[in-house]
N, C-alpha and C positions, 0 to 999 in steps of 0.2 A: 243548742248544740251539746251542751252538755249530757240531756238527757239522753240524746242521741248517740252520743259517744258511748255513754254507760250501756244501754241496749245492745249495740254493736258489740263490745266486750262479753258482754252476756250470751250474746249468740256466739259468739267464737269459742266461748269455754263451754256453753253445751251442745256443741260441735253440729249446729242449725244450719246448713248452706242458703236455705231460703231466706231465712229470718237476716241473715249475716247480708247476705242479698240485698234486703228492702233498707237493713239500716244505711246500707251503705251507701244506697242509693237518698234515700233520705238525708244523708249529710253530703253528699255533693250537690244535692240541692239547696240545702242550707249555704254553704261555702259559694256556691255563686252568687245567692242572693247578699249574702256578707261583701262579698265583693264589689256587686254593683253598687251597695250603697256607698263602700268606701271609696269609689269613684267618682259618684254624684259628691261625696263630702268634699275630695279631693279638688275636682272644677269650684265648689261654691268658695273654698280658699282661695284659690287663682283670683277669683271673681273679686274678694276681699282683698287681696293685696293691689291688684290693680285700682280698685276704688282707693285704700291707702295712699297708694303713691302719688294719682293724681291729687290729691285732698292738700297733702306735702308739699305740693310742686304750687298750689295754688295759695298755701299759706305764706311760703317765701318768696 
């Protein structure tokens, strides 16, 4: 993301619309991938929470 963001800012400064559009497109793609990974992590965290709760119930 950092590299693409730098590319985007450079393209804007250079007033290069095609390059700016390409950089924004790549940023959008990367943002979507990051969001998907975060959702996956959240799902795993919920599963872990459930396992811990069941383990605690068995221990009591």
